[in-house]
N, CA, C and O of each residue as an XYZ file, in Angstrom:
424
protein
N     116.883     99.590     99.537
C     115.666     98.777    100.575
C     114.738    100.228    100.398
O     115.033    101.301    100.924
N     113.087     99.874     99.187
C     112.284    100.724     99.698
C     111.338    100.903    100.883
O     110.765    100.130    101.651
N     111.382    101.799    100.779
C     110.441    101.410    102.401
C     109.038    101.940    102.216
O     109.028    103.167    102.108
N     107.609    101.250    102.136
C     106.817    101.870    101.811
C     105.368    101.585    102.954
O     105.415    100.536    103.597
N     104.330    102.370    103.138
C     103.249    102.037    103.996
C     102.582    101.060    103.683
O     102.926    100.327    102.756
N     101.587    100.878    104.338
C     100.328     99.273    104.408
C      99.637     99.989    103.286
O      98.904     99.249    102.630
N      99.685    101.254    102.893
C      98.801    101.848    102.214
C      99.166    101.393    100.547
O      98.375    100.898     99.744
N     100.576    101.726    100.333
C     101.632    101.787     98.909
C     101.595     99.913     98.874
O     101.281     99.334     97.835
N     101.935     99.197    100.061
C     102.355     97.503     99.586
C     100.986     97.113     99.231
O     100.694     96.548     98.177
N      99.916     97.534    100.430
C      98.894     96.835     99.015
C      98.520     97.048     98.222
O      97.734     96.157     97.900
N      98.597     98.338     97.043
C      98.384     98.396     96.424
C      99.570     98.306     95.098
O      99.282     98.554     93.927
N     100.292     98.090     95.353
C     101.670     97.698     95.030
C     100.906     96.197     94.443
O     100.399     95.919     93.356
N     101.102     95.389     95.746
C     100.849     94.028     95.589
C      99.584     93.844     94.682
O      99.787     93.034     93.778
N      98.642     94.256     94.693
C      97.313     94.735     93.468
C      97.580     94.686     92.434
O      96.786     94.339     91.559
N      98.830     95.034     92.218
C      99.420     96.070     91.092
C     100.398     95.185     90.344
O     100.481     95.243     89.117
N     100.971     94.552     90.911
C     102.260     93.859     90.256
C     102.843     92.775     89.277
O     102.739     91.669     89.808
N     103.370     92.713     88.138
C     103.556     91.865     87.502
C     103.494     90.362     87.617
O     102.819     89.502     87.052
N     104.732     90.339     88.838
C     105.139     89.230     89.306
C     104.937     89.414     90.973
O     105.018     90.371     91.743
N     104.688     88.258     91.084
C     104.031     88.429     92.928
C     105.476     88.209     93.957
O     106.353     87.430     94.330
N     104.981     89.389     94.037
C     106.240     89.562     95.742
C     106.145     88.204     96.405
O     105.236     87.378     96.327
N     107.491     88.149     97.195
C     107.816     86.978     97.955
C     107.068     87.785     99.454
O     106.978     89.013     99.488
N     106.676     87.088    100.388
C     106.239     88.467    101.405
C     106.561     87.006    102.366
O     106.240     85.818    102.321
N     107.627     88.150    103.479
C     108.793     87.088    104.275
C     108.261     87.875    105.823
O     108.999     88.852    105.947
N     107.713     87.843    106.490
C     107.183     87.652    107.858
C     108.059     87.685    109.113
O     107.650     86.940    110.004
N     108.623     88.036    109.252
C     109.977     88.080    110.281
C     109.459     88.252    111.830
O     109.761     89.105    112.665
N     108.668     87.256    111.901
C     107.819     87.603    113.609
C     108.301     86.321    114.044
O     108.745     85.488    113.254
N     108.230     86.166    115.145
C     107.685     84.633    115.954
C     107.105     84.070    115.660
O     106.376     84.652    114.857
N     106.843     83.078    115.777
C     105.433     82.169    115.632
C     104.388     82.479    116.461
O     103.245     82.549    116.009
N     104.642     82.684    117.673
C     102.812     83.135    118.602
C     102.652     84.543    118.104
O     101.787     85.213    118.667
N     103.397     85.139    117.069
C     103.097     86.457    116.816
C     102.022     86.179    115.517
O     100.862     86.588    115.573
N     102.585     85.388    114.276
C     102.138     84.592    113.193
C     100.596     84.413    113.710
O      99.600     84.976    113.256
N     100.681     83.379    114.893
C      99.586     82.494    115.649
C      98.006     83.845    115.097
O      96.910     83.740    114.547
N      99.141     85.346    115.891
C      97.606     86.280    116.610
C      97.367     86.900    115.070
O      96.142     87.015    115.025
N      97.716     87.200    114.230
C      97.766     87.656    112.517
C      98.313     87.648    111.489
O      99.537     87.556    111.587
N      97.964     87.701    110.612
C      98.809     86.995    109.671
C      98.238     87.479    108.263
O      97.022     87.480    108.075
N      99.078     87.865    107.336
C      99.344     88.198    106.021
C      98.975     87.496    104.881
O      99.890     87.040    104.195
N      97.798     87.311    104.527
C      97.697     86.389    103.872
C      99.007     85.518    102.409
O      99.309     86.308    101.514
N      99.339     84.748    102.347
C     100.455     84.189    101.708
C     102.170     84.485    101.656
O     103.046     84.262    100.821
N     102.126     85.258    103.346
C     103.366     85.505    103.515
C     103.972     83.938    104.331
O     103.335     83.091    104.957
N     105.476     84.026    103.992
C     105.849     82.379    104.926
C     106.636     83.273    106.372
O     106.931     84.453    106.560
N     106.702     82.610    106.808
C     107.188     83.661    108.169
C     109.006     82.627    108.741
O     109.014     81.456    109.119
N     109.872     83.248    108.655
C     110.627     82.902    109.093
C     111.322     84.344    110.010
O     111.577     85.501    109.676
N     111.472     83.427    111.527
C     111.648     84.577    112.366
C     113.062     85.021    111.751
O     113.741     84.379    110.949
N     113.361     86.351    112.353
C     114.339     87.258    112.342
C     115.602     86.135    112.635
O     116.344     85.905    111.680
N     115.786     85.645    113.537
C     116.576     85.102    113.876
C     117.520     83.619    113.538
O     118.681     83.293    113.786
N     116.232     82.869    112.770
C     116.475     81.878    111.879
C     116.592     82.373    110.373
O     116.141     81.650    109.484
N     117.210     83.633    110.057
C     117.167     83.650    108.700
C     118.651     83.462    108.292
O     118.866     83.067    107.146
N     119.401     83.638    108.886
C     120.691     83.499    107.821
C     120.811     81.853    107.856
O     121.940     81.590    107.441
N     120.138     80.696    108.167
C     119.458     79.485    107.752
C     119.077     79.571    107.015
O     119.599     79.019    106.047
N     117.926     80.284    106.847
C     117.158     80.045    105.503
C     117.358     81.072    104.394
O     116.493     81.830    103.955
N     118.591     80.985    104.020
C     118.381     81.920    102.493
C     118.738     81.442    101.494
O     118.712     82.127    100.472
N     119.325     79.704    101.456
C     118.889     78.794    100.825
C     117.372     79.029    100.131
O     117.056     78.741     98.977
N     116.484     79.665    101.224
C     114.730     79.276    100.944
C     114.229     80.578     99.804
O     113.570     80.398     98.779
N     114.679     81.713    100.251
C     115.163     82.815     99.827
C     114.603     83.349     97.970
O     115.562     83.899     97.429
N     113.611     83.297     97.216
C     114.068     83.671     96.007
C     115.646     84.839     95.517
O     115.511     85.947     96.037
N     116.282     84.778     95.109
C     117.066     86.124     94.675
C     115.963     86.699     93.343
O     116.219     87.836     92.946
N     115.219     86.242     92.913
C     114.924     86.291     91.451
C     113.399     87.001     91.515
O     112.648     87.076     90.544
N     113.109     87.492     92.830
C     112.105     88.129     93.050
C     112.007     89.160     94.606
O     112.623     88.885     95.636
N     110.735     90.806     94.358
C     110.958     91.154     95.112
C     110.451     90.542     96.560
O     109.578     89.703     96.779
N     111.295     91.249     97.455
C     110.891     90.824     98.345
C     110.304     91.308     99.568
O     111.015     91.529    100.549
N     109.065     91.489     99.580
C     108.108     92.271    101.182
C     108.426     91.702    102.882
O     108.060     90.621    103.343
N     109.112     92.652    103.518
C     109.532     92.013    104.733
C     108.745     92.667    105.832
O     108.889     93.880    105.981
N     107.973     92.042    106.576
C     106.976     92.069    107.522
C     107.759     92.060    108.865
O     108.942     91.725    108.918
N     107.088     92.419    109.866
C     107.149     92.384    111.040
C     105.606     93.441    111.880
O     104.633     93.966    111.340
N     105.964     93.387    113.118
C     105.365     94.002    114.307
C     104.416     94.977    113.444
O     103.278     94.882    112.983
N     105.883     96.407    113.443
C     106.205     97.576    113.661
C     106.605     97.806    112.749
O     106.257     98.923    112.365
N     107.592     96.999    111.731
C     108.856     97.586    110.838
C     110.432     97.680    111.388
O     111.485     97.665    110.751
N     110.201     97.773    112.693
C     112.092     97.440    113.155
C     112.487     96.087    112.307
O     112.909     96.268    111.165
N     112.406     95.132    112.657
C     113.064     93.770    112.453
C     112.550     93.494    111.103
O     112.797     92.395    110.605
N     111.864     94.366    110.456
C     112.150     93.602    109.289
C     112.766     95.028    108.259
O     112.745     95.069    107.029
N     113.192     95.904    109.027
C     114.461     96.692    108.193
C     115.633     95.721    108.615
O     116.209     95.082    107.734
N     115.959     95.609    109.783
C     117.059     94.758    109.931
C     116.884     93.542    109.424
O     117.784     92.851    109.902
N     116.335     93.012    108.840
C     115.851     92.124    108.285
C     116.874     91.891    106.592
O     117.698     91.086    106.157
N     116.176     93.140    106.110
C     116.469     93.978    104.727
C     118.217     94.288    104.814
O     119.142     94.329    104.003
N     118.119     94.395    105.676
C     120.375     95.407    105.867
C     120.375     93.632    105.885
O     120.692     93.344    104.731
N     120.262     92.932    106.303
C     121.102     91.897    106.348
C     120.846     91.252    104.783
O     121.681     90.974    103.922
N     119.889     91.171    104.768
C     119.623     90.314    103.242
C     120.199     91.048    102.035
O     120.322     90.509    100.935
N     120.636     92.644    102.372
C     120.906     93.731    101.951
C     122.421     92.676    101.301
O     122.928     92.329    100.235
N     122.679     92.483    103.231
C     124.139     92.182    102.989
C     125.135     90.912    102.216
O     126.321     90.656    102.004
N     123.725     90.326    101.966
C     124.079     88.743    101.635
C     123.665     88.864     99.878
O     123.566     87.733     99.403
N     123.495     89.604     99.192
C     123.333     90.183     97.938
C     121.571     90.266     96.974
O     121.218     90.179     95.797
N     120.856     90.488     98.377
C     119.635     90.612     97.509
C     119.297     92.129     97.892
O     119.520     92.894     98.831
N     118.520     92.154     96.439
C     118.287     93.596     96.323
C     117.318     94.380     95.663
O     117.564     95.353     94.950
N     116.139     93.892     95.943
C     114.759     93.942     95.131
C     114.139     93.803     96.707
O     113.482     92.871     97.169
N     114.692     95.373     97.535
C     113.922     94.229     98.869
C     112.504     95.540     99.222
O     112.390     96.668     98.743
N     111.791     94.969    100.011
C     110.391     96.731    100.537
C     110.330     96.064    101.980
O     110.353     94.861    102.238
N     110.248     97.127    102.848
C     110.012     97.438    103.690
C     108.883     97.600    103.998
O     108.417     98.323    103.118
N     107.770     97.271    105.050
C     106.680     97.544    105.419
C     107.030     98.597    106.606
O     107.310     98.072    107.683
N     107.043     99.501    106.569
C     107.184    100.406    107.906
C     105.693     99.995    108.364
O     104.796     99.652    107.594
N     105.599    100.102    109.851
C     104.577    100.000    110.275
C     104.019     98.742    110.709
O     103.099     98.473    111.481
N     104.993     97.874    109.854
C     104.546     96.451    110.053
C     102.909     95.989    109.963
O     101.963     96.310    109.243
N     103.076     95.221    110.899
C     101.039     94.165    110.198
C     100.210     95.050    111.400
O      98.980     95.071    111.379
N     101.019     95.818    112.503
C      99.976     96.267    113.100
C      99.438     98.381    112.123
O      98.547     99.198    112.355
N     100.823     98.321    110.925
C      99.828     99.616    110.496
C      98.987     98.984    109.343
O      97.992     99.565    108.908
N      99.486     97.558    108.768
C      98.286     96.740    108.142
C      96.775     96.502    108.406
O      95.923     96.830    107.580
N      96.496     95.947    109.531
C      95.841     96.006    110.659
C      94.919     97.156    110.476
O      93.855     97.033    109.869
N      95.458     98.645    111.171
C      95.198     99.969    110.963
C      94.303     99.981    109.674
O      93.078    100.092    109.725
N      94.811     99.893    108.856
C      94.991    100.890    106.955
C      94.548    100.059    106.423
O      93.556    100.514    105.854
N      94.710     98.399    106.090
C      93.917     97.245    105.179
C      92.533     96.433    105.943
O      91.404     96.259    105.484
N      93.185     95.975    107.444
C      92.486     95.091    107.564
C      92.137     94.906    108.628
O      92.674     94.216    109.494
N      90.630     95.866    108.700
C      90.479     96.515    110.393
C      89.478     95.631    110.903
O      88.782     95.983    111.856
N      89.303     94.204    110.204
C      89.167     92.946    111.023
C      90.377     92.318    111.927
O      90.110     91.669    112.938
N      91.697     92.543    111.513
C      92.510     91.744    112.066
C      92.590     92.349    113.271
O      92.411     93.510    113.638
N      93.030     90.895    114.066
C      93.210     91.298    114.854
C      94.222     91.688    115.684
O      94.944     90.692    115.703
N      95.080     93.099    116.873
C      96.697     93.750    116.790
C      96.954     93.063    117.820
O      96.157     92.157    118.061
N      97.833     93.205    118.522
C      98.474     93.057    119.897
C      99.901     93.930    119.513
O     100.777     94.086    120.363
């Protein structure tokens, strides 16, 4: 699993040939505060049931608050056959600081 910071993920999203799947593993109440556009929210605890919904043929960028839950989600996905994974280091908090200064933080 690759580890990219917010600026690297932002650049990657702008230049990727095929749009990655943005998987936000935070809880719904967190997503109500702030969200990266076009991301899909599946809380970490629900990930095992949601595996059939996740694309095997796309790169998956994993998002959480600070990067820890998304790291665990990536390890779980990798153990279930997913290979093309990126963890957003620093999570949505880093995204708010480095990319979207007007995004609410918590």
